[in-house]
VMD Tcl script that builds the backbone (N, CA, C; Angstrom):
set m [mol new atoms 261]
animate dup $m
set s [atomselect $m all]
$s set {name element resname resid chain x y z} {
  {N N MET 1 A 0.827 -0.973 0.118}
  {CA C MET 1 A -0.191 -0.073 0.050}
  {C C MET 1 A 1.006 1.099 -0.032}
  {N N ALA 2 A 0.586 2.190 -0.919}
  {CA C ALA 2 A 1.406 3.500 -0.934}
  {C C ALA 2 A 0.976 4.314 0.241}
  {N N LYS 3 A 1.865 5.241 0.421}
  {CA C LYS 3 A 1.859 6.085 1.711}
  {C C LYS 3 A 0.367 7.005 1.614}
  {N N ASP 4 A 0.171 7.309 0.319}
  {CA C ASP 4 A -1.017 8.172 0.138}
  {C C ASP 4 A -2.405 7.265 0.721}
  {N N ASP 5 A -2.297 5.901 0.361}
  {CA C ASP 5 A -3.290 5.065 0.662}
  {C C ASP 5 A -3.692 4.722 2.327}
  {N N ASN 6 A -2.317 4.702 2.886}
  {CA C ASN 6 A -2.606 4.894 4.326}
  {C C ASN 6 A -3.128 6.091 5.014}
  {N N PHE 7 A -2.933 7.179 4.359}
  {CA C PHE 7 A -3.508 8.466 4.959}
  {C C PHE 7 A -4.958 8.290 4.598}
  {N N PHE 8 A -5.538 7.831 3.512}
  {CA C PHE 8 A -6.758 7.863 3.334}
  {C C PHE 8 A -7.574 6.818 4.171}
  {N N PHE 9 A -7.103 5.594 4.580}
  {CA C PHE 9 A -7.804 4.771 5.533}
  {C C PHE 9 A -7.626 5.264 6.802}
  {N N ARG 10 A -6.535 6.238 7.374}
  {CA C ARG 10 A -6.273 6.630 8.497}
  {C C ARG 10 A -7.317 7.693 8.751}
  {N N GLY 11 A -7.824 8.372 7.545}
  {CA C GLY 11 A -8.557 9.792 7.563}
  {C C GLY 11 A -10.038 8.961 7.723}
  {N N LEU 12 A -10.307 7.918 7.134}
  {CA C LEU 12 A -11.592 7.159 7.424}
  {C C LEU 12 A -11.902 6.745 8.503}
  {N N GLY 13 A -11.108 6.404 9.279}
  {CA C GLY 13 A -11.103 5.802 10.748}
  {C C GLY 13 A -11.337 4.290 10.787}
  {N N GLU 14 A -10.995 3.714 11.862}
  {CA C GLU 14 A -10.987 2.279 11.941}
  {C C GLU 14 A -12.263 1.642 11.694}
  {N N SER 15 A -13.255 2.149 12.125}
  {CA C SER 15 A -14.773 1.572 12.070}
  {C C SER 15 A -15.019 1.443 10.818}
  {N N VAL 16 A -14.856 2.537 9.965}
  {CA C VAL 16 A -15.243 2.699 8.460}
  {C C VAL 16 A -14.540 1.704 7.916}
  {N N VAL 17 A -13.089 1.496 8.024}
  {CA C VAL 17 A -12.274 0.294 7.217}
  {C C VAL 17 A -12.706 -1.019 7.603}
  {N N LYS 18 A -13.231 -1.016 8.805}
  {CA C LYS 18 A -13.682 -2.706 9.238}
  {C C LYS 18 A -14.940 -2.806 8.501}
  {N N GLN 19 A -15.681 -1.808 8.463}
  {CA C GLN 19 A -17.184 -1.965 7.675}
  {C C GLN 19 A -16.658 -2.316 6.122}
  {N N ILE 20 A -15.751 -1.673 5.508}
  {CA C ILE 20 A -15.421 -2.042 4.185}
  {C C ILE 20 A -14.836 -3.322 3.945}
  {N N VAL 21 A -13.902 -3.628 4.941}
  {CA C VAL 21 A -13.499 -5.061 5.095}
  {C C VAL 21 A -14.702 -6.234 5.028}
  {N N SER 22 A -15.670 -5.760 6.097}
  {CA C SER 22 A -16.464 -6.601 6.145}
  {C C SER 22 A -17.470 -6.823 4.956}
  {N N PHE 23 A -17.737 -5.734 4.378}
  {CA C PHE 23 A -18.581 -5.813 3.054}
  {C C PHE 23 A -17.992 -6.654 2.117}
  {N N TRP 24 A -16.646 -6.502 1.985}
  {CA C TRP 24 A -15.917 -7.224 0.926}
  {C C TRP 24 A -15.821 -8.611 1.095}
  {N N LYS 25 A -15.797 -9.074 2.395}
  {CA C LYS 25 A -15.717 -10.583 2.861}
  {C C LYS 25 A -17.254 -10.875 2.600}
  {N N LEU 26 A -18.131 -10.264 2.912}
  {CA C LEU 26 A -19.728 -10.612 2.533}
  {C C LEU 26 A -19.619 -10.866 1.047}
  {N N VAL 27 A -19.187 -9.983 0.166}
  {CA C VAL 27 A -19.369 -10.108 -1.060}
  {C C VAL 27 A -18.567 -11.302 -1.711}
  {N N VAL 28 A -17.359 -11.728 -1.159}
  {CA C VAL 28 A -16.620 -12.968 -1.434}
  {C C VAL 28 A -17.602 -13.985 -0.999}
  {N N MET 29 A -17.955 -14.107 0.182}
  {CA C MET 29 A -18.778 -15.387 0.695}
  {C C MET 29 A -20.066 -15.427 -0.128}
  {N N ILE 30 A -20.605 -14.492 -0.654}
  {CA C ILE 30 A -21.975 -14.592 -1.552}
  {C C ILE 30 A -21.492 -15.112 -2.956}
  {N N SER 31 A -20.404 -14.655 -3.369}
  {CA C SER 31 A -19.789 -14.999 -4.593}
  {C C SER 31 A -19.479 -16.657 -4.787}
  {N N LEU 32 A -18.862 -16.973 -3.586}
  {CA C LEU 32 A -18.826 -18.290 -3.428}
  {C C LEU 32 A -19.809 -19.075 -3.312}
  {N N HIS 33 A -20.837 -18.657 -2.601}
  {CA C HIS 33 A -22.158 -19.474 -2.614}
  {C C HIS 33 A -22.877 -19.542 -3.994}
  {N N LEU 34 A -22.975 -18.441 -4.639}
  {CA C LEU 34 A -23.516 -18.514 -5.943}
  {C C LEU 34 A -22.836 -19.360 -6.838}
  {N N PHE 35 A -21.413 -19.393 -6.752}
  {CA C PHE 35 A -20.800 -20.214 -7.841}
  {C C PHE 35 A -20.859 -21.784 -7.334}
  {N N GLY 36 A -21.203 -21.704 -5.942}
  {CA C GLY 36 A -21.370 -23.255 -5.769}
  {C C GLY 36 A -22.678 -23.713 -6.337}
  {N N GLU 37 A -23.816 -22.939 -6.210}
  {CA C GLU 37 A -24.917 -23.240 -6.751}
  {C C GLU 37 A -25.066 -23.486 -8.162}
  {N N LEU 38 A -24.484 -22.508 -8.929}
  {CA C LEU 38 A -24.143 -22.792 -10.254}
  {C C LEU 38 A -23.544 -23.854 -10.586}
  {N N LYS 39 A -22.435 -24.221 -10.054}
  {CA C LYS 39 A -21.785 -25.574 -10.139}
  {C C LYS 39 A -22.709 -26.794 -10.063}
  {N N HIS 40 A -23.200 -26.580 -9.102}
  {CA C HIS 40 A -24.366 -27.684 -8.507}
  {C C HIS 40 A -25.566 -28.067 -9.790}
  {N N LYS 41 A -26.057 -26.584 -10.054}
  {CA C LYS 41 A -26.924 -26.730 -11.152}
  {C C LYS 41 A -26.470 -27.183 -12.529}
  {N N LYS 42 A -25.136 -26.946 -12.941}
  {CA C LYS 42 A -24.601 -27.331 -13.956}
  {C C LYS 42 A -24.500 -28.944 -14.062}
  {N N THR 43 A -24.017 -29.543 -12.713}
  {CA C THR 43 A -24.188 -30.829 -12.810}
  {C C THR 43 A -25.399 -31.420 -12.698}
  {N N TRP 44 A -26.499 -30.858 -12.252}
  {CA C TRP 44 A -27.612 -31.408 -12.420}
  {C C TRP 44 A -28.282 -31.243 -13.954}
  {N N ILE 45 A -27.947 -30.260 -14.430}
  {CA C ILE 45 A -28.211 -30.117 -16.082}
  {C C ILE 45 A -27.592 -31.342 -16.777}
  {N N LEU 46 A -26.417 -31.407 -16.549}
  {CA C LEU 46 A -25.846 -32.565 -17.369}
  {C C LEU 46 A -26.146 -33.963 -16.908}
  {N N GLN 47 A -26.634 -34.105 -15.816}
  {CA C GLN 47 A -27.308 -35.788 -15.512}
  {C C GLN 47 A -28.670 -35.585 -16.300}
  {N N VAL 48 A -29.191 -34.532 -16.455}
  {CA C VAL 48 A -30.598 -34.519 -16.954}
  {C C VAL 48 A -30.260 -34.804 -18.728}
  {N N VAL 49 A -29.193 -34.120 -19.068}
  {CA C VAL 49 A -28.937 -34.347 -20.543}
  {C C VAL 49 A -28.540 -35.686 -20.821}
  {N N ASN 50 A -27.631 -36.295 -19.909}
  {CA C ASN 50 A -27.205 -37.706 -20.157}
  {C C ASN 50 A -28.275 -38.698 -19.897}
  {N N THR 51 A -29.393 -38.417 -18.875}
  {CA C THR 51 A -30.499 -39.254 -19.012}
  {C C THR 51 A -31.393 -39.036 -20.334}
  {N N VAL 52 A -31.342 -37.929 -20.735}
  {CA C VAL 52 A -32.362 -37.887 -21.969}
  {C C VAL 52 A -31.569 -38.646 -23.035}
  {N N GLU 53 A -30.263 -38.519 -23.008}
  {CA C GLU 53 A -29.582 -39.356 -24.332}
  {C C GLU 53 A -29.661 -40.682 -24.019}
  {N N GLU 54 A -29.762 -41.287 -22.801}
  {CA C GLU 54 A -29.799 -42.748 -22.587}
  {C C GLU 54 A -31.216 -43.105 -23.013}
  {N N ILE 55 A -32.307 -42.359 -22.825}
  {CA C ILE 55 A -33.743 -42.672 -22.925}
  {C C ILE 55 A -33.807 -42.562 -24.530}
  {N N GLN 56 A -33.156 -41.667 -25.167}
  {CA C GLN 56 A -33.209 -41.789 -26.664}
  {C C GLN 56 A -32.647 -43.052 -27.069}
  {N N GLU 57 A -31.196 -43.255 -26.763}
  {CA C GLU 57 A -30.735 -44.421 -27.198}
  {C C GLU 57 A -31.580 -45.772 -27.189}
  {N N ARG 58 A -32.315 -45.757 -25.889}
  {CA C ARG 58 A -33.291 -46.915 -25.470}
  {C C ARG 58 A -34.386 -47.051 -26.684}
  {N N HIS 59 A -34.845 -45.652 -26.707}
  {CA C HIS 59 A -36.091 -45.626 -27.658}
  {C C HIS 59 A -35.492 -46.067 -28.934}
  {N N ASP 60 A -34.501 -45.713 -29.675}
  {CA C ASP 60 A -34.008 -46.029 -30.783}
  {C C ASP 60 A -33.734 -47.813 -30.969}
  {N N ALA 61 A -33.300 -48.319 -29.703}
  {CA C ALA 61 A -33.140 -49.535 -29.734}
  {C C ALA 61 A -34.304 -50.363 -29.926}
  {N N VAL 62 A -35.554 -49.862 -29.115}
  {CA C VAL 62 A -36.808 -50.473 -29.108}
  {C C VAL 62 A -37.515 -50.412 -30.452}
  {N N LYS 63 A -37.308 -49.116 -31.115}
  {CA C LYS 63 A -37.871 -48.963 -32.426}
  {C C LYS 63 A -37.166 -50.109 -33.463}
  {N N GLU 64 A -35.705 -50.085 -33.242}
  {CA C GLU 64 A -34.914 -51.166 -34.176}
  {C C GLU 64 A -35.554 -52.600 -33.754}
  {N N ILE 65 A -35.673 -52.970 -32.580}
  {CA C ILE 65 A -36.297 -54.458 -32.355}
  {C C ILE 65 A -37.714 -54.534 -32.646}
  {N N GLU 66 A -38.669 -53.373 -32.759}
  {CA C GLU 66 A -39.815 -53.456 -33.405}
  {C C GLU 66 A -39.873 -53.854 -34.755}
  {N N LYS 67 A -38.981 -53.082 -35.361}
  {CA C LYS 67 A -38.829 -53.218 -36.879}
  {C C LYS 67 A -38.427 -54.611 -37.437}
  {N N LYS 68 A -37.365 -55.123 -36.667}
  {CA C LYS 68 A -36.986 -56.615 -36.737}
  {C C LYS 68 A -38.115 -57.669 -36.445}
  {N N LEU 69 A -38.683 -57.270 -35.415}
  {CA C LEU 69 A -40.033 -58.262 -35.062}
  {C C LEU 69 A -41.130 -58.234 -36.117}
  {N N LEU 70 A -41.310 -57.032 -36.615}
  {CA C LEU 70 A -42.352 -56.794 -37.739}
  {C C LEU 70 A -42.000 -57.784 -39.147}
  {N N ASP 71 A -40.461 -57.418 -39.400}
  {CA C ASP 71 A -39.907 -58.152 -40.545}
  {C C ASP 71 A -40.114 -59.719 -40.253}
  {N N LEU 72 A -39.664 -60.189 -39.127}
  {CA C LEU 72 A -39.741 -61.678 -38.780}
  {C C LEU 72 A -41.331 -62.055 -38.803}
  {N N HIS 73 A -42.109 -61.164 -38.456}
  {CA C HIS 73 A -43.611 -61.564 -38.528}
  {C C HIS 73 A -44.058 -61.848 -40.070}
  {N N GLN 74 A -43.816 -60.752 -40.813}
  {CA C GLN 74 A -43.893 -61.090 -42.363}
  {C C GLN 74 A -43.403 -62.344 -42.781}
  {N N VAL 75 A -42.039 -62.506 -42.474}
  {CA C VAL 75 A -41.483 -63.997 -43.048}
  {C C VAL 75 A -42.431 -65.134 -42.504}
  {N N CYS 76 A -42.760 -65.010 -41.315}
  {CA C CYS 76 A -43.433 -66.258 -40.652}
  {C C CYS 76 A -44.916 -66.236 -41.472}
  {N N LEU 77 A -45.545 -64.986 -41.907}
  {CA C LEU 77 A -46.734 -65.029 -42.722}
  {C C LEU 77 A -46.594 -65.661 -43.996}
  {N N HIS 78 A -45.421 -65.080 -44.469}
  {CA C HIS 78 A -45.113 -65.618 -46.061}
  {C C HIS 78 A -44.875 -67.485 -46.067}
  {N N GLU 79 A -44.039 -67.603 -45.059}
  {CA C GLU 79 A -43.948 -69.210 -44.878}
  {C C GLU 79 A -45.033 -69.864 -44.636}
  {N N ASP 80 A -45.989 -69.451 -43.651}
  {CA C ASP 80 A -47.506 -69.837 -43.630}
  {C C ASP 80 A -48.137 -70.060 -44.603}
  {N N LEU 81 A -48.252 -68.990 -45.546}
  {CA C LEU 81 A -48.985 -68.994 -46.732}
  {C C LEU 81 A -48.189 -69.912 -47.820}
  {N N SER 82 A -46.903 -70.044 -47.757}
  {CA C SER 82 A -46.226 -71.054 -48.632}
  {C C SER 82 A -46.645 -72.666 -48.116}
  {N N LEU 83 A -46.569 -72.745 -47.035}
  {CA C LEU 83 A -46.876 -74.116 -46.497}
  {C C LEU 83 A -48.367 -74.471 -46.956}
  {N N LYS 84 A -49.275 -73.408 -46.713}
  {CA C LYS 84 A -50.826 -73.826 -47.022}
  {C C LYS 84 A -50.748 -74.114 -48.584}
  {N N TYR 85 A -50.099 -73.521 -49.418}
  {CA C TYR 85 A -50.167 -73.799 -50.828}
  {C C TYR 85 A -49.502 -75.134 -51.435}
  {N N LEU 86 A -48.486 -75.555 -50.622}
  {CA C LEU 86 A -47.847 -76.779 -50.759}
  {C C LEU 86 A -48.731 -77.868 -50.190}
  {N N ILE 87 A -49.386 -77.764 -49.352}
  {CA C ILE 87 A -50.363 -78.933 -48.886}
  {C C ILE 87 A -51.581 -79.226 -49.745}
}
mol reanalyze $m
mol bondsrecalc $m
mol representation Tube
mol addrep $m
């Protein structure tokens, strides 16, 4: 701190300097708290996004299984008809 700064703080008085220091401590505490909440929200959002992606992957897999089952059903129908004509 420069000599002029010391003069400024001495001119304010000790109680004002303590209030300024307390104010900035409060600002830092609030900032840290808000940053912690933001970090928590970011983690929560990432979990939601991951869950949605997993649901989409499962949905796609179910659609593929459904398509294959329909194809298999068609094959079975054709074979059934073929057997009826052979008999």
